[in-house]
MIBA-249022 format. One record per residue (C-alpha): residue in one letter; x negated, z, y negated. Coordinates in steps of 0.05 Angstrom, whole numbers, plus 5000, padded with zeros to 4 digits. Layout:
BEGIN
+------+------+------+------+
| segu |   px |   pz |   py |
+------+------+------+------+
|    a |    X |    Z |    Y |
...
+------+------+------+------+
***
This chain:
BEGIN
+------+------+------+------+
| segu |   px |   pz |   py |
+------+------+------+------+
|    m | 4244 | 4137 | 6676 |
|    t | 4268 | 4067 | 6691 |
|    s | 4231 | 4002 | 6679 |
|    s | 4272 | 3990 | 6616 |
|    d | 4253 | 4057 | 6585 |
|    t | 4198 | 4059 | 6533 |
|    c | 4146 | 4112 | 6520 |
|    d | 4146 | 4136 | 6448 |
|    t | 4080 | 4174 | 6451 |
|    s | 4030 | 4156 | 6397 |
|    r | 3970 | 4166 | 6443 |
|    s | 3952 | 4142 | 6512 |
|    l | 3936 | 4191 | 6568 |
|    s | 3863 | 4169 | 6570 |
|    f | 3854 | 4177 | 6495 |
|    q | 3885 | 4246 | 6493 |
|    v | 3844 | 4269 | 6552 |
|    a | 3781 | 4245 | 6519 |
|    l | 3799 | 4280 | 6453 |
|    n | 3812 | 4346 | 6489 |
|    y | 3746 | 4341 | 6526 |
|    l | 3707 | 4325 | 6463 |
|    a | 3740 | 4382 | 6426 |
|    q | 3712 | 4429 | 6479 |
|    k | 3644 | 4401 | 6463 |
|    g | 3651 | 4417 | 6389 |
|    i | 3664 | 4346 | 6366 |
|    p | 3706 | 4342 | 6301 |
|    p | 3777 | 4316 | 6307 |
|    m | 3792 | 4242 | 6303 |
|    k | 3799 | 4212 | 6233 |
|    r | 3809 | 4145 | 6200 |
|    n | 3756 | 4115 | 6155 |
|    s | 3768 | 4075 | 6092 |
|    a | 3777 | 4011 | 6132 |
|    g | 3830 | 4044 | 6175 |
|    d | 3786 | 4047 | 6238 |
|    v | 3786 | 4107 | 6283 |
|    e | 3725 | 4152 | 6279 |
|    i | 3707 | 4206 | 6330 |
|    g | 3644 | 4243 | 6311 |
|    d | 3600 | 4190 | 6280 |
|    v | 3625 | 4134 | 6325 |
|    v | 3673 | 4081 | 6298 |
|    f | 3721 | 4051 | 6348 |
|    r | 3736 | 3982 | 6320 |
|    k | 3807 | 3958 | 6329 |
|    f | 3817 | 3899 | 6376 |
|    a | 3837 | 3834 | 6342 |
|    h | 3880 | 3782 | 6377 |
|    n | 3824 | 3731 | 6369 |
|    a | 3767 | 3777 | 6386 |
|    g | 3710 | 3746 | 6425 |
|    g | 3737 | 3700 | 6478 |
|    y | 3809 | 3721 | 6468 |
|    q | 3858 | 3674 | 6435 |
|    l | 3923 | 3713 | 6440 |
|    k | 3985 | 3716 | 6398 |
|    p | 3981 | 3769 | 6344 |
|    d | 4038 | 3810 | 6375 |
|    h | 3995 | 3818 | 6438 |
|    a | 3948 | 3863 | 6400 |
|    r | 3998 | 3914 | 6375 |
|    g | 3982 | 3987 | 6366 |
|    y | 3909 | 4008 | 6364 |
|    q | 3870 | 3977 | 6421 |
|    i | 3796 | 3972 | 6435 |
|    l | 3757 | 3930 | 6485 |
|    l | 3740 | 3967 | 6549 |
|    n | 3668 | 3964 | 6574 |
|    y | 3680 | 3976 | 6648 |
|    r | 3630 | 4015 | 6689 |
|    a | 3607 | 3980 | 6752 |
|    k | 3619 | 4043 | 6792 |
|    n | 3686 | 4078 | 6791 |
|    p | 3692 | 4154 | 6789 |
|    k | 3695 | 4191 | 6856 |
|    q | 3763 | 4193 | 6890 |
|    v | 3789 | 4246 | 6938 |
|    n | 3852 | 4249 | 6979 |
|    l | 3902 | 4301 | 6954 |
|    q | 3923 | 4319 | 7025 |
|    d | 3850 | 4334 | 7044 |
|    l | 3846 | 4378 | 6983 |
|    l | 3909 | 4416 | 7000 |
|    k | 3887 | 4425 | 7072 |
|    g | 3822 | 4457 | 7049 |
|    k | 3777 | 4401 | 7076 |
|    l | 3741 | 4395 | 7009 |
|    d | 3732 | 4469 | 6993 |
|    s | 3657 | 4466 | 7002 |
|    q | 3653 | 4406 | 6954 |
|    l | 3699 | 4432 | 6900 |
|    p | 3645 | 4462 | 6854 |
|    d | 3609 | 4395 | 6850 |
|    l | 3673 | 4355 | 6845 |
|    v | 3708 | 4390 | 6788 |
|    k | 3659 | 4434 | 6750 |
|    n | 3653 | 4409 | 6678 |
|    k | 3690 | 4346 | 6697 |
|    i | 3757 | 4314 | 6681 |
|    v | 3805 | 4311 | 6739 |
|    l | 3861 | 4260 | 6739 |
|    i | 3915 | 4259 | 6792 |
|    g | 3950 | 4195 | 6808 |
|    v | 3971 | 4145 | 6862 |
|    g | 3914 | 4105 | 6890 |
|    k | 3948 | 4054 | 6935 |
|    d | 4011 | 4035 | 6897 |
|    l | 4012 | 3959 | 6896 |
|    k | 4056 | 3961 | 6834 |
|    d | 4001 | 3995 | 6793 |
|    v | 3936 | 3960 | 6809 |
|    h | 3894 | 3921 | 6760 |
|    r | 3840 | 3868 | 6759 |
|    t | 3774 | 3884 | 6724 |
|    p | 3712 | 3843 | 6708 |
|    y | 3685 | 3867 | 6775 |
|    t | 3745 | 3840 | 6814 |
|    k | 3718 | 3786 | 6861 |
|    g | 3782 | 3757 | 6890 |
|    p | 3856 | 3751 | 6873 |
|    w | 3876 | 3809 | 6919 |
|    s | 3812 | 3849 | 6929 |
|    d | 3775 | 3901 | 6888 |
|    k | 3835 | 3917 | 6844 |
|    i | 3836 | 3989 | 6818 |
|    p | 3896 | 4035 | 6808 |
|    g | 3923 | 4052 | 6739 |
|    v | 3896 | 4123 | 6743 |
|    m | 3826 | 4094 | 6752 |
|    v | 3835 | 4050 | 6690 |
|    h | 3852 | 4113 | 6651 |
|    a | 3789 | 4146 | 6679 |
|    q | 3748 | 4086 | 6657 |
|    m | 3778 | 4089 | 6587 |
|    s | 3767 | 4164 | 6579 |
|    s | 3696 | 4156 | 6604 |
|    q | 3682 | 4101 | 6553 |
|    i | 3706 | 4143 | 6494 |
|    i | 3668 | 4205 | 6516 |
|    s | 3604 | 4167 | 6532 |
|    a | 3606 | 4130 | 6466 |
|    v | 3610 | 4196 | 6427 |
|    l | 3564 | 4240 | 6469 |
|    d | 3515 | 4190 | 6500 |
|    k | 3518 | 4135 | 6448 |
|    r | 3537 | 4084 | 6501 |
|    p | 3548 | 4018 | 6464 |
|    l | 3620 | 3996 | 6451 |
|    l | 3638 | 3923 | 6456 |
|    w | 3636 | 3886 | 6390 |
|    w | 3646 | 3814 | 6369 |
|    l | 3634 | 3767 | 6311 |
|    p | 3688 | 3751 | 6260 |
|    p | 3716 | 3679 | 6264 |
|    w | 3669 | 3654 | 6209 |
|    g | 3610 | 3687 | 6244 |
|    e | 3627 | 3651 | 6309 |
|    v | 3632 | 3585 | 6273 |
|    l | 3564 | 3597 | 6239 |
|    w | 3533 | 3618 | 6306 |
|    i | 3558 | 3556 | 6343 |
|    a | 3539 | 3510 | 6285 |
|    s | 3468 | 3538 | 6284 |
|    w | 3458 | 3518 | 6356 |
|    s | 3485 | 3449 | 6339 |
|    v | 3431 | 3445 | 6286 |
|    v | 3380 | 3465 | 6338 |
|    g | 3402 | 3406 | 6381 |
|    g | 3393 | 3359 | 6322 |
|    l | 3324 | 3386 | 6306 |
|    l | 3302 | 3377 | 6377 |
|    v | 3321 | 3303 | 6375 |
|    w | 3287 | 3295 | 6307 |
|    r | 3222 | 3326 | 6332 |
|    l | 3220 | 3300 | 6403 |
|    h | 3228 | 3226 | 6416 |
|    s | 3211 | 3226 | 6490 |
|    p | 3274 | 3233 | 6534 |
|    s | 3236 | 3275 | 6585 |
|    y | 3209 | 3322 | 6532 |
|    l | 3277 | 3326 | 6500 |
|    g | 3310 | 3343 | 6566 |
|    i | 3260 | 3399 | 6578 |
|    a | 3270 | 3425 | 6507 |
|    v | 3346 | 3426 | 6514 |
|    f | 3339 | 3464 | 6580 |
|    v | 3292 | 3514 | 6547 |
|    g | 3341 | 3520 | 6488 |
|    i | 3399 | 3536 | 6534 |
|    s | 3357 | 3586 | 6573 |
|    l | 3338 | 3619 | 6507 |
|    l | 3411 | 3620 | 6485 |
|    s | 3431 | 3651 | 6552 |
|    g | 3378 | 3705 | 6545 |
|    v | 3399 | 3722 | 6474 |
|    c | 3472 | 3727 | 6493 |
|    y | 3456 | 3770 | 6554 |
|    g | 3411 | 3815 | 6513 |
|    l | 3465 | 3824 | 6460 |
|    l | 3516 | 3837 | 6515 |
|    l | 3474 | 3895 | 6540 |
|    q | 3480 | 3923 | 6469 |
|    g | 3556 | 3912 | 6470 |
|    g | 3556 | 3844 | 6434 |
|    w | 3605 | 3792 | 6460 |
|    i | 3575 | 3727 | 6432 |
|    p | 3599 | 3656 | 6448 |
|    f | 3553 | 3624 | 6500 |
|    i | 3590 | 3565 | 6529 |
|    p | 3612 | 3535 | 6461 |
|    s | 3542 | 3544 | 6434 |
|    a | 3510 | 3511 | 6494 |
|    l | 3560 | 3453 | 6490 |
|    a | 3545 | 3446 | 6416 |
|    l | 3470 | 3442 | 6429 |
|    v | 3478 | 3390 | 6485 |
|    a | 3532 | 3350 | 6451 |
|    t | 3495 | 3344 | 6385 |
|    s | 3429 | 3324 | 6416 |
|    g | 3465 | 3276 | 6463 |
|    a | 3506 | 3245 | 6408 |
|    i | 3445 | 3233 | 6364 |
|    v | 3407 | 3201 | 6422 |
|    v | 3465 | 3155 | 6439 |
|    s | 3474 | 3137 | 6366 |
|    s | 3400 | 3122 | 6359 |
|    m | 3401 | 3078 | 6422 |
|    f | 3462 | 3041 | 6396 |
|    k | 3430 | 3028 | 6328 |
|    s | 3366 | 3006 | 6363 |
|    n | 3404 | 2956 | 6406 |
|    v | 3442 | 2930 | 6345 |
|    n | 3376 | 2921 | 6307 |
|    r | 3346 | 2884 | 6366 |
|    h | 3407 | 2840 | 6371 |
|    d | 3404 | 2824 | 6296 |
|    s | 3330 | 2809 | 6302 |
|    f | 3344 | 2763 | 6360 |
|    l | 3398 | 2726 | 6322 |
|    y | 3352 | 2719 | 6262 |
|    y | 3296 | 2692 | 6306 |
|    q | 3344 | 2643 | 6339 |
|    k | 3370 | 2621 | 6272 |
|    s | 3299 | 2610 | 6248 |
|    l | 3284 | 2566 | 6308 |
|    d | 3347 | 2525 | 6295 |
|    t | 3326 | 2512 | 6224 |
+------+------+------+------+
***
């Protein structure tokens, strides 16, 4: 197959491997629900949208049926094929392959390595394509059998409402707290609370806007404070002019 050839399969390797494994566990075949989403067992795999979460992609970048991948911090165990063929792993084989999925691929091909959320540098910690397939198969299987949370996100109107609500919080803080020091502490506590909520939701698979919400909170409270200071200065200036005019008369 050349680089210009296309693959006409309707299912990815990782998806088909996961379906075969789940079938052996007695899980009913994949089906589509009334909304067109894929269901396996009682788990719905929501289709990725081009503007899902922090993504702002062109619609044609979300073709086919894609889902967000919740990477595991630890990759599956890898073994060298030559060591296996030479019998160096014979004593470990029962633990390595029993009741497990085995994928064979190239581990050091620089043309097929990928960055993940755990990649620390531009050239380090990249994983081979076969490992990405392993991660994807693992996610599907764990979601169905172990109820591991899948990544989900708010619709556009939900994100707008979420960000706007934190903007309102910033306004309420200014309205209730007139001391700059108290206001600064309250804003810090508000951002800490927002961070905790977003992190807690992320542990449950929720990808909720944090940075835009924090900016909305700070910007709203800051804008109201600046506006109040400006109006106060204008009023003092007007009062001074009135007082000066009274003296002149």
